All heavy atoms as a GROMACS GRO file, in nm:
protein
  449
    1MET      N    1   0.084  -0.118   0.000
    1MET     CA    2   0.000   0.000   0.000
    1MET      C    3   0.088   0.124   0.000
    1MET      O    4   0.188   0.129   0.068
    1MET     CB    5  -0.087   0.003   0.125
    1MET     CG    6  -0.200  -0.092   0.124
    1MET     SD    7  -0.335  -0.011   0.045
    1MET     CE    8  -0.462  -0.125   0.078
    2SER      N    9   0.046   0.221  -0.075
    2SER     CA   10   0.113   0.350  -0.070
    2SER      C   11   0.009   0.457  -0.041
    2SER      O   12  -0.106   0.446  -0.082
    2SER     CB   13   0.185   0.378  -0.201
    2SER     OG   14   0.092   0.381  -0.307
    3THR      N   15   0.049   0.559   0.030
    3THR     CA   16  -0.041   0.667   0.068
    3THR      C   17   0.012   0.798   0.015
    3THR      O   18   0.132   0.826   0.026
    3THR     CB   19  -0.054   0.675   0.221
    3THR    OG1   20  -0.093   0.548   0.271
    3THR    CG2   21  -0.156   0.778   0.262
    4ILE      N   22  -0.075   0.878  -0.043
    4ILE     CA   23  -0.038   1.009  -0.094
    4ILE      C   24  -0.128   1.112  -0.026
    4ILE      O   25  -0.249   1.094  -0.019
    4ILE     CB   26  -0.057   1.016  -0.246
    4ILE    CG1   27   0.030   0.912  -0.315
    4ILE    CG2   28  -0.026   1.155  -0.299
    4ILE    CD1   29   0.003   0.898  -0.462
    5ALA      N   30  -0.068   1.219   0.023
    5ALA     CA   31  -0.146   1.325   0.088
    5ALA      C   32  -0.139   1.450   0.001
    5ALA      O   33  -0.032   1.497  -0.033
    5ALA     CB   34  -0.090   1.354   0.225
    6LEU      N   35  -0.255   1.500  -0.038
    6LEU     CA   36  -0.263   1.623  -0.115
    6LEU      C   37  -0.358   1.718  -0.045
    6LEU      O   38  -0.477   1.692  -0.033
    6LEU     CB   39  -0.315   1.596  -0.256
    6LEU     CG   40  -0.229   1.506  -0.344
    6LEU    CD1   41  -0.301   1.474  -0.474
    6LEU    CD2   42  -0.096   1.572  -0.374
    7LYS      N   43  -0.306   1.830   0.004
    7LYS     CA   44  -0.384   1.935   0.070
    7LYS      C   45  -0.475   1.878   0.179
    7LYS      O   46  -0.594   1.904   0.183
    7LYS     CB   47  -0.466   2.012  -0.032
    7LYS     CG   48  -0.383   2.089  -0.129
    7LYS     CD   49  -0.468   2.171  -0.223
    7LYS     CE   50  -0.380   2.244  -0.322
    7LYS     NZ   51  -0.458   2.326  -0.414
    8GLY      N   52  -0.419   1.796   0.264
    8GLY     CA   53  -0.494   1.744   0.377
    8GLY      C   54  -0.580   1.623   0.347
    8GLY      O   55  -0.641   1.567   0.437
    9LYS      N   56  -0.590   1.581   0.223
    9LYS     CA   57  -0.669   1.463   0.188
    9LYS      C   58  -0.571   1.348   0.161
    9LYS      O   59  -0.467   1.366   0.100
    9LYS     CB   60  -0.753   1.488   0.065
    9LYS     CG   61  -0.859   1.594   0.086
    9LYS     CD   62  -0.942   1.613  -0.040
    9LYS     CE   63  -1.044   1.723  -0.017
    9LYS     NZ   64  -1.123   1.747  -0.139
   10TYR      N   65  -0.608   1.232   0.208
   10TYR     CA   66  -0.522   1.116   0.193
   10TYR      C   67  -0.582   1.020   0.090
   10TYR      O   68  -0.701   0.992   0.092
   10TYR     CB   69  -0.505   1.043   0.327
   10TYR     CG   70  -0.428   1.124   0.427
   10TYR    CD1   71  -0.495   1.201   0.520
   10TYR    CD2   72  -0.290   1.122   0.428
   10TYR    CE1   73  -0.425   1.277   0.612
   10TYR    CE2   74  -0.220   1.197   0.521
   10TYR     CZ   75  -0.287   1.274   0.612
   10TYR     OH   76  -0.218   1.348   0.703
   11PHE      N   77  -0.498   0.973   0.003
   11PHE     CA   78  -0.540   0.877  -0.098
   11PHE      C   79  -0.453   0.753  -0.084
   11PHE      O   80  -0.332   0.763  -0.074
   11PHE     CB   81  -0.523   0.935  -0.239
   11PHE     CG   82  -0.603   1.059  -0.262
   11PHE    CD1   83  -0.548   1.184  -0.242
   11PHE    CD2   84  -0.735   1.051  -0.301
   11PHE    CE1   85  -0.621   1.299  -0.263
   11PHE    CE2   86  -0.810   1.165  -0.322
   11PHE     CZ   87  -0.753   1.289  -0.303
   12MET      N   88  -0.516   0.638  -0.084
   12MET     CA   89  -0.442   0.512  -0.072
   12MET      C   90  -0.457   0.433  -0.201
   12MET      O   91  -0.563   0.428  -0.262
   12MET     CB   92  -0.492   0.430   0.046
   12MET     CG   93  -0.470   0.499   0.179
   12MET     SD   94  -0.521   0.397   0.316
   12MET     CE   95  -0.383   0.289   0.327
   13LYS      N   96  -0.351   0.371  -0.239
   13LYS     CA   97  -0.352   0.288  -0.360
   13LYS      C   98  -0.286   0.155  -0.328
   13LYS      O   99  -0.177   0.152  -0.271
   13LYS     CB  100  -0.275   0.357  -0.472
   13LYS     CG  101  -0.274   0.277  -0.599
   13LYS     CD  102  -0.192   0.342  -0.706
   13LYS     CE  103  -0.192   0.251  -0.827
   13LYS     NZ  104  -0.084   0.279  -0.916
   14GLY      N  105  -0.354   0.049  -0.363
   14GLY     CA  106  -0.296  -0.084  -0.343
   14GLY      C  107  -0.196  -0.113  -0.453
   14GLY      O  108  -0.219  -0.082  -0.569
   15SER      N  109  -0.086  -0.168  -0.417
   15SER     CA  110   0.016  -0.198  -0.518
   15SER      C  111   0.020  -0.349  -0.540
   15SER      O  112   0.014  -0.427  -0.446
   15SER     CB  113   0.152  -0.149  -0.473
   15SER     OG  114   0.191  -0.213  -0.354
   16GLN      N  115   0.026  -0.384  -0.665
   16GLN     CA  116   0.039  -0.525  -0.700
   16GLN      C  117   0.181  -0.546  -0.750
   16GLN      O  118   0.222  -0.484  -0.847
   16GLN     CB  119  -0.060  -0.562  -0.810
   16GLN     CG  120  -0.203  -0.555  -0.767
   16GLN     CD  121  -0.296  -0.590  -0.882
   16GLN    OE1  122  -0.261  -0.576  -0.998
   16GLN    NE2  123  -0.414  -0.636  -0.849
   17LYS      N  124   0.251  -0.632  -0.684
   17LYS     CA  125   0.386  -0.660  -0.726
   17LYS      C  126   0.385  -0.788  -0.809
   17LYS      O  127   0.327  -0.888  -0.770
   17LYS     CB  128   0.478  -0.677  -0.607
   17LYS     CG  129   0.497  -0.549  -0.530
   17LYS     CD  130   0.600  -0.565  -0.422
   17LYS     CE  131   0.619  -0.433  -0.351
   17LYS     NZ  132   0.723  -0.440  -0.250
   18LYS      N  133   0.448  -0.780  -0.925
   18LYS     CA  134   0.460  -0.895  -1.013
   18LYS      C  135   0.606  -0.934  -1.020
   18LYS      O  136   0.694  -0.849  -1.014
   18LYS     CB  137   0.411  -0.862  -1.153
   18LYS     CG  138   0.264  -0.830  -1.161
   18LYS     CD  139   0.226  -0.802  -1.304
   18LYS     CE  140   0.082  -0.761  -1.315
   18LYS     NZ  141   0.046  -0.728  -1.454
   19SER      N  142   0.629  -1.060  -1.037
   19SER     CA  143   0.766  -1.103  -1.053
   19SER      C  144   0.814  -1.066  -1.193
   19SER      O  145   0.735  -1.044  -1.285
   19SER     CB  146   0.778  -1.254  -1.032
   19SER     OG  147   0.716  -1.324  -1.138
   20VAL      N  148   0.944  -1.060  -1.208
   20VAL     CA  149   1.002  -1.027  -1.337
   20VAL      C  150   0.964  -1.134  -1.439
   20VAL      O  151   0.936  -1.103  -1.555
   20VAL     CB  152   1.155  -1.015  -1.325
   20VAL    CG1  153   1.220  -0.995  -1.460
   20VAL    CG2  154   1.191  -0.902  -1.232
   21PHE      N  155   0.959  -1.258  -1.397
   21PHE     CA  156   0.923  -1.366  -1.488
   21PHE      C  157   0.781  -1.350  -1.541
   21PHE      O  158   0.756  -1.367  -1.660
   21PHE     CB  159   0.939  -1.502  -1.418
   21PHE     CG  160   0.902  -1.618  -1.506
   21PHE    CD1  161   0.985  -1.658  -1.609
   21PHE    CD2  162   0.784  -1.688  -1.486
   21PHE    CE1  163   0.952  -1.764  -1.691
   21PHE    CE2  164   0.749  -1.793  -1.568
   21PHE     CZ  165   0.833  -1.832  -1.670
   22LYS      N  166   0.686  -1.315  -1.453
   22LYS     CA  167   0.548  -1.296  -1.497
   22LYS      C  168   0.536  -1.179  -1.594
   22LYS      O  169   0.462  -1.186  -1.691
   22LYS     CB  170   0.455  -1.276  -1.378
   22LYS     CG  171   0.429  -1.402  -1.301
   22LYS     CD  172   0.328  -1.380  -1.192
   22LYS     CE  173   0.303  -1.510  -1.115
   22LYS     NZ  174   0.203  -1.493  -1.010
   23GLU      N  175   0.609  -1.072  -1.568
   23GLU     CA  176   0.607  -0.958  -1.660
   23GLU      C  177   0.667  -0.996  -1.795
   23GLU      O  178   0.618  -0.955  -1.899
   23GLU     CB  179   0.683  -0.840  -1.600
   23GLU     CG  180   0.609  -0.776  -1.485
   23GLU     CD  181   0.677  -0.650  -1.436
   23GLU    OE1  182   0.754  -0.588  -1.513
   23GLU    OE2  183   0.652  -0.613  -1.321
   24PHE      N  184   0.774  -1.077  -1.793
   24PHE     CA  185   0.835  -1.124  -1.918
   24PHE      C  186   0.737  -1.210  -1.997
   24PHE      O  187   0.724  -1.194  -2.118
   24PHE     CB  188   0.962  -1.204  -1.885
   24PHE     CG  189   1.030  -1.259  -2.007
   24PHE    CD1  190   1.106  -1.177  -2.088
   24PHE    CD2  191   1.016  -1.393  -2.041
   24PHE    CE1  192   1.168  -1.228  -2.200
   24PHE    CE2  193   1.077  -1.444  -2.152
   24PHE     CZ  194   1.154  -1.362  -2.233
   25VAL      N  195   0.666  -1.300  -1.930
   25VAL     CA  196   0.570  -1.387  -1.997
   25VAL      C  197   0.456  -1.305  -2.058
   25VAL      O  198   0.416  -1.329  -2.171
   25VAL     CB  199   0.516  -1.495  -1.900
   25VAL    CG1  200   0.399  -1.569  -1.959
   25VAL    CG2  201   0.627  -1.591  -1.861
   26GLU      N  202   0.407  -1.206  -1.985
   26GLU     CA  203   0.300  -1.121  -2.038
   26GLU      C  204   0.347  -1.043  -2.160
   26GLU      O  205   0.275  -1.032  -2.259
   26GLU     CB  206   0.250  -1.026  -1.930
   26GLU     CG  207   0.168  -1.093  -1.823
   26GLU     CD  208   0.126  -0.997  -1.713
   26GLU    OE1  209   0.148  -0.876  -1.728
   26GLU    OE2  210   0.072  -1.046  -1.612
   27ALA      N  211   0.469  -0.989  -2.154
   27ALA     CA  212   0.523  -0.914  -2.268
   27ALA      C  213   0.542  -1.006  -2.388
   27ALA      O  214   0.515  -0.967  -2.502
   27ALA     CB  215   0.655  -0.849  -2.230
   28TYR      N  216   0.587  -1.129  -2.364
   28TYR     CA  217   0.605  -1.224  -2.474
   28TYR      C  218   0.470  -1.258  -2.538
   28TYR      O  219   0.459  -1.263  -2.660
   28TYR     CB  220   0.673  -1.352  -2.424
   28TYR     CG  221   0.684  -1.457  -2.531
   28TYR    CD1  222   0.780  -1.447  -2.629
   28TYR    CD2  223   0.596  -1.566  -2.536
   28TYR    CE1  224   0.791  -1.542  -2.729
   28TYR    CE2  225   0.605  -1.660  -2.635
   28TYR     CZ  226   0.703  -1.648  -2.731
   28TYR     OH  227   0.712  -1.742  -2.830
   29ARG      N  228   0.368  -1.281  -2.458
   29ARG     CA  229   0.237  -1.315  -2.512
   29ARG      C  230   0.179  -1.202  -2.595
   29ARG      O  231   0.114  -1.224  -2.695
   29ARG     CB  232   0.141  -1.353  -2.400
   29ARG     CG  233   0.172  -1.488  -2.343
   29ARG     CD  234   0.075  -1.526  -2.234
   29ARG     NE  235   0.109  -1.657  -2.180
   29ARG     CZ  236   0.071  -1.700  -2.063
   29ARG    NH1  237  -0.006  -1.624  -1.986
   29ARG    NH2  238   0.107  -1.819  -2.021
   30GLU      N  239   0.202  -1.077  -2.552
   30GLU     CA  240   0.151  -0.962  -2.627
   30GLU      C  241   0.223  -0.944  -2.760
   30GLU      O  242   0.164  -0.900  -2.857
   30GLU     CB  243   0.165  -0.835  -2.544
   30GLU     CG  244   0.073  -0.830  -2.425
   30GLU     CD  245   0.100  -0.710  -2.338
   30GLU    OE1  246   0.184  -0.624  -2.375
   30GLU    OE2  247   0.039  -0.702  -2.230
   31ASN      N  248   0.352  -0.979  -2.765
   31ASN     CA  249   0.434  -0.955  -2.883
   31ASN      C  250   0.486  -1.085  -2.944
   31ASN      O  251   0.594  -1.087  -3.001
   31ASN     CB  252   0.551  -0.864  -2.847
   31ASN     CG  253   0.505  -0.735  -2.787
   31ASN    OD1  254   0.424  -0.666  -2.846
   31ASN    ND2  255   0.555  -0.704  -2.669
   32GLN      N  256   0.410  -1.190  -2.933
   32GLN     CA  257   0.455  -1.323  -2.974
   32GLN      C  258   0.492  -1.330  -3.121
   32GLN      O  259   0.594  -1.386  -3.158
   32GLN     CB  260   0.346  -1.424  -2.940
   32GLN     CG  261   0.388  -1.566  -2.952
   32GLN     CD  262   0.282  -1.659  -2.895
   32GLN    OE1  263   0.176  -1.615  -2.852
   32GLN    NE2  264   0.308  -1.785  -2.895
   33ALA      N  265   0.410  -1.273  -3.208
   33ALA     CA  266   0.437  -1.281  -3.352
   33ALA      C  267   0.567  -1.210  -3.387
   33ALA      O  268   0.648  -1.262  -3.465
   33ALA     CB  269   0.322  -1.219  -3.430
   34GLU      N  270   0.590  -1.093  -3.328
   34GLU     CA  271   0.712  -1.018  -3.357
   34GLU      C  272   0.836  -1.090  -3.308
   34GLU      O  273   0.939  -1.091  -3.374
   34GLU     CB  274   0.705  -0.878  -3.295
   34GLU     CG  275   0.608  -0.784  -3.365
   34GLU     CD  276   0.464  -0.801  -3.320
   34GLU    OE1  277   0.436  -0.886  -3.234
   34GLU    OE2  278   0.379  -0.727  -3.372
   35VAL      N  279   0.827  -1.153  -3.192
   35VAL     CA  280   0.942  -1.225  -3.136
   35VAL      C  281   0.978  -1.344  -3.223
   35VAL      O  282   1.095  -1.363  -3.260
   35VAL     CB  283   0.914  -1.271  -2.990
   35VAL    CG1  284   1.022  -1.363  -2.940
   35VAL    CG2  285   0.899  -1.151  -2.899
   36ILE      N  286   0.879  -1.424  -3.260
   36ILE     CA  287   0.905  -1.543  -3.342
   36ILE      C  288   0.962  -1.504  -3.477
   36ILE      O  289   1.059  -1.563  -3.526
   36ILE     CB  290   0.776  -1.626  -3.358
   36ILE    CG1  291   0.737  -1.687  -3.224
   36ILE    CG2  292   0.793  -1.734  -3.463
   36ILE    CD1  293   0.602  -1.753  -3.223
   37CYS      N  294   0.904  -1.401  -3.539
   37CYS     CA  295   0.952  -1.360  -3.671
   37CYS      C  296   1.089  -1.293  -3.663
   37CYS      O  297   1.168  -1.304  -3.757
   37CYS     CB  298   0.851  -1.268  -3.735
   37CYS     SG  299   0.697  -1.355  -3.770
   38GLY      N  300   1.118  -1.227  -3.554
   38GLY     CA  301   1.251  -1.171  -3.536
   38GLY      C  302   1.356  -1.279  -3.527
   38GLY      O  303   1.463  -1.268  -3.585
   39VAL      N  304   1.324  -1.386  -3.456
   39VAL     CA  305   1.419  -1.499  -3.446
   39VAL      C  306   1.438  -1.564  -3.582
   39VAL      O  307   1.551  -1.597  -3.621
   39VAL     CB  308   1.370  -1.601  -3.341
   39VAL    CG1  309   1.453  -1.728  -3.347
   39VAL    CG2  310   1.374  -1.540  -3.203
   40LEU      N  311   1.330  -1.582  -3.658
   40LEU     CA  312   1.343  -1.640  -3.792
   40LEU      C  313   1.423  -1.547  -3.883
   40LEU      O  314   1.503  -1.595  -3.965
   40LEU     CB  315   1.205  -1.665  -3.853
   40LEU     CG  316   1.132  -1.789  -3.806
   40LEU    CD1  317   0.992  -1.793  -3.867
   40LEU    CD2  318   1.208  -1.914  -3.843
   41GLY      N  319   1.402  -1.418  -3.872
   41GLY     CA  320   1.475  -1.324  -3.956
   41GLY      C  321   1.624  -1.324  -3.925
   41GLY      O  322   1.707  -1.316  -4.016
   42VAL      N  323   1.659  -1.334  -3.798
   42VAL     CA  324   1.800  -1.336  -3.758
   42VAL      C  325   1.867  -1.466  -3.802
   42VAL      O  326   1.985  -1.469  -3.833
   42VAL     CB  327   1.813  -1.315  -3.606
   42VAL    CG1  328   1.954  -1.340  -3.557
   42VAL    CG2  329   1.767  -1.176  -3.568
   43SER      N  330   1.789  -1.573  -3.808
   43SER     CA  331   1.847  -1.702  -3.844
   43SER      C  332   1.884  -1.710  -3.992
   43SER      O  333   1.946  -1.805  -4.035
   43SER     CB  334   1.750  -1.816  -3.810
   43SER     OG  335   1.639  -1.813  -3.898
   44GLY      N  336   1.846  -1.608  -4.070
   44GLY     CA  337   1.887  -1.604  -4.209
   44GLY      C  338   1.780  -1.645  -4.307
   44GLY      O  339   1.809  -1.672  -4.423
   45ASN      N  340   1.655  -1.651  -4.264
   45ASN     CA  341   1.548  -1.692  -4.354
   45ASN      C  342   1.438  -1.585  -4.352
   45ASN      O  343   1.332  -1.605  -4.292
   45ASN     CB  344   1.494  -1.828  -4.311
   45ASN     CG  345   1.414  -1.894  -4.421
   45ASN    OD1  346   1.379  -1.831  -4.519
   45ASN    ND2  347   1.386  -2.022  -4.402
   46PRO      N  348   1.460  -1.471  -4.420
   46PRO     CA  349   1.362  -1.363  -4.413
   46PRO      C  350   1.229  -1.395  -4.481
   46PRO      O  351   1.125  -1.346  -4.438
   46PRO     CB  352   1.432  -1.246  -4.482
   46PRO     CG  353   1.542  -1.305  -4.561
   46PRO     CD  354   1.578  -1.434  -4.495
   47SER      N  355   1.230  -1.478  -4.583
   47SER     CA  356   1.103  -1.511  -4.649
   47SER      C  357   1.015  -1.596  -4.556
   47SER      O  358   0.893  -1.576  -4.551
   47SER     CB  359   1.127  -1.584  -4.781
   47SER     OG  360   1.194  -1.707  -4.758
   48ALA      N  361   1.074  -1.687  -4.482
   48ALA     CA  362   0.997  -1.765  -4.386
   48ALA      C  363   0.946  -1.676  -4.273
   48ALA      O  364   0.834  -1.694  -4.225
   48ALA     CB  365   1.082  -1.878  -4.328
   49ALA      N  366   1.026  -1.579  -4.234
   49ALA     CA  367   0.984  -1.486  -4.128
   49ALA      C  368   0.865  -1.404  -4.175
   49ALA      O  369   0.769  -1.383  -4.099
   49ALA     CB  370   1.100  -1.395  -4.090
   50LEU      N  371   0.868  -1.358  -4.298
   50LEU     CA  372   0.757  -1.278  -4.352
   50LEU      C  373   0.630  -1.361  -4.360
   50LEU      O  374   0.523  -1.315  -4.320
   50LEU     CB  375   0.793  -1.222  -4.489
   50LEU     CG  376   0.687  -1.137  -4.556
   50LEU    CD1  377   0.656  -1.015  -4.471
   50LEU    CD2  378   0.731  -1.096  -4.694
   51ARG      N  379   0.640  -1.484  -4.410
   51ARG     CA  380   0.521  -1.570  -4.418
   51ARG      C  381   0.466  -1.602  -4.279
   51ARG      O  382   0.344  -1.602  -4.258
   51ARG     CB  383   0.554  -1.700  -4.492
   51ARG     CG  384   0.558  -1.680  -4.643
   51ARG     CD  385   0.584  -1.810  -4.710
   51ARG     NE  386   0.727  -1.837  -4.683
   51ARG     CZ  387   0.788  -1.948  -4.714
   51ARG    NH1  388   0.728  -2.046  -4.769
   51ARG    NH2  389   0.917  -1.962  -4.688
   52MET      N  390   0.554  -1.629  -4.185
   52MET     CA  391   0.509  -1.660  -4.048
   52MET      C  392   0.443  -1.539  -3.985
   52MET      O  393   0.339  -1.552  -3.920
   52MET     CB  394   0.629  -1.703  -3.963
   52MET     CG  395   0.592  -1.741  -3.822
   52MET     SD  396   0.489  -1.887  -3.812
   52MET     CE  397   0.609  -2.013  -3.845
   53TYR      N  398   0.498  -1.420  -4.008
   53TYR     CA  399   0.437  -1.300  -3.952
   53TYR      C  400   0.299  -1.277  -4.010
   53TYR      O  401   0.206  -1.239  -3.938
   53TYR     CB  402   0.526  -1.178  -3.978
   53TYR     CG  403   0.470  -1.052  -3.916
   53TYR    CD1  404   0.479  -1.033  -3.779
   53TYR    CD2  405   0.407  -0.955  -3.993
   53TYR    CE1  406   0.427  -0.920  -3.719
   53TYR    CE2  407   0.354  -0.842  -3.934
   53TYR     CZ  408   0.364  -0.825  -3.797
   53TYR     OH  409   0.312  -0.714  -3.740
   54GLN      N  410   0.282  -1.300  -4.138
   54GLN     CA  411   0.151  -1.285  -4.201
   54GLN      C  412   0.049  -1.383  -4.142
   54GLN      O  413  -0.066  -1.350  -4.123
   54GLN     CB  414   0.160  -1.301  -4.352
   54GLN     CG  415   0.231  -1.186  -4.419
   54GLN     CD  416   0.258  -1.212  -4.566
   54GLN    OE1  417   0.250  -1.323  -4.614
   54GLN    NE2  418   0.292  -1.105  -4.638
   55LEU      N  419   0.093  -1.504  -4.113
   55LEU     CA  420   0.004  -1.604  -4.055
   55LEU      C  421  -0.033  -1.568  -3.910
   55LEU      O  422  -0.148  -1.582  -3.869
   55LEU     CB  423   0.068  -1.741  -4.057
   55LEU     CG  424   0.076  -1.810  -4.193
   55LEU    CD1  425   0.160  -1.937  -4.182
   55LEU    CD2  426  -0.061  -1.843  -4.245
   56LEU      N  427   0.065  -1.523  -3.833
   56LEU     CA  428   0.042  -1.497  -3.691
   56LEU      C  429  -0.025  -1.365  -3.662
   56LEU      O  430  -0.088  -1.349  -3.558
   56LEU     CB  431   0.175  -1.502  -3.615
   56LEU     CG  432   0.243  -1.638  -3.608
   56LEU    CD1  433   0.379  -1.625  -3.541
   56LEU    CD2  434   0.156  -1.738  -3.533
   57SER      N  435  -0.015  -1.269  -3.753
   57SER     CA  436  -0.070  -1.137  -3.724
   57SER      C  437  -0.218  -1.126  -3.758
   57SER      O  438  -0.278  -1.023  -3.734
   57SER     CB  439   0.008  -1.031  -3.799
   57SER     OG  440  -0.006  -1.049  -3.938
   58LYS      N  441  -0.277  -1.231  -3.808
   58LYS     CA  442  -0.422  -1.226  -3.841
   58LYS      C  443  -0.507  -1.234  -3.719
   58LYS      O  444  -0.483  -1.279  -3.619
   58LYS     CB  445  -0.458  -1.339  -3.935
   58LYS     CG  446  -0.399  -1.320  -4.073
   58LYS     CD  447  -0.441  -1.430  -4.164
   58LYS     CE  448  -0.381  -1.408  -4.302
   58LYS     NZ  449  -0.418  -1.512  -4.395
   0.00000   0.00000   0.00000
């Protein structure tokens, strides 16, 4: 919990702490197509990366 006081009024906000691993998993799920296609592009097969991105971005 954190408390903020502004001009005599107090506001409380509950804080949710997430582990770094959970944040990483959430970020991966949101950007899954870009991550997979980036790995394919780096591996030297840009045409496969483009086709995979087209399939995953639908």
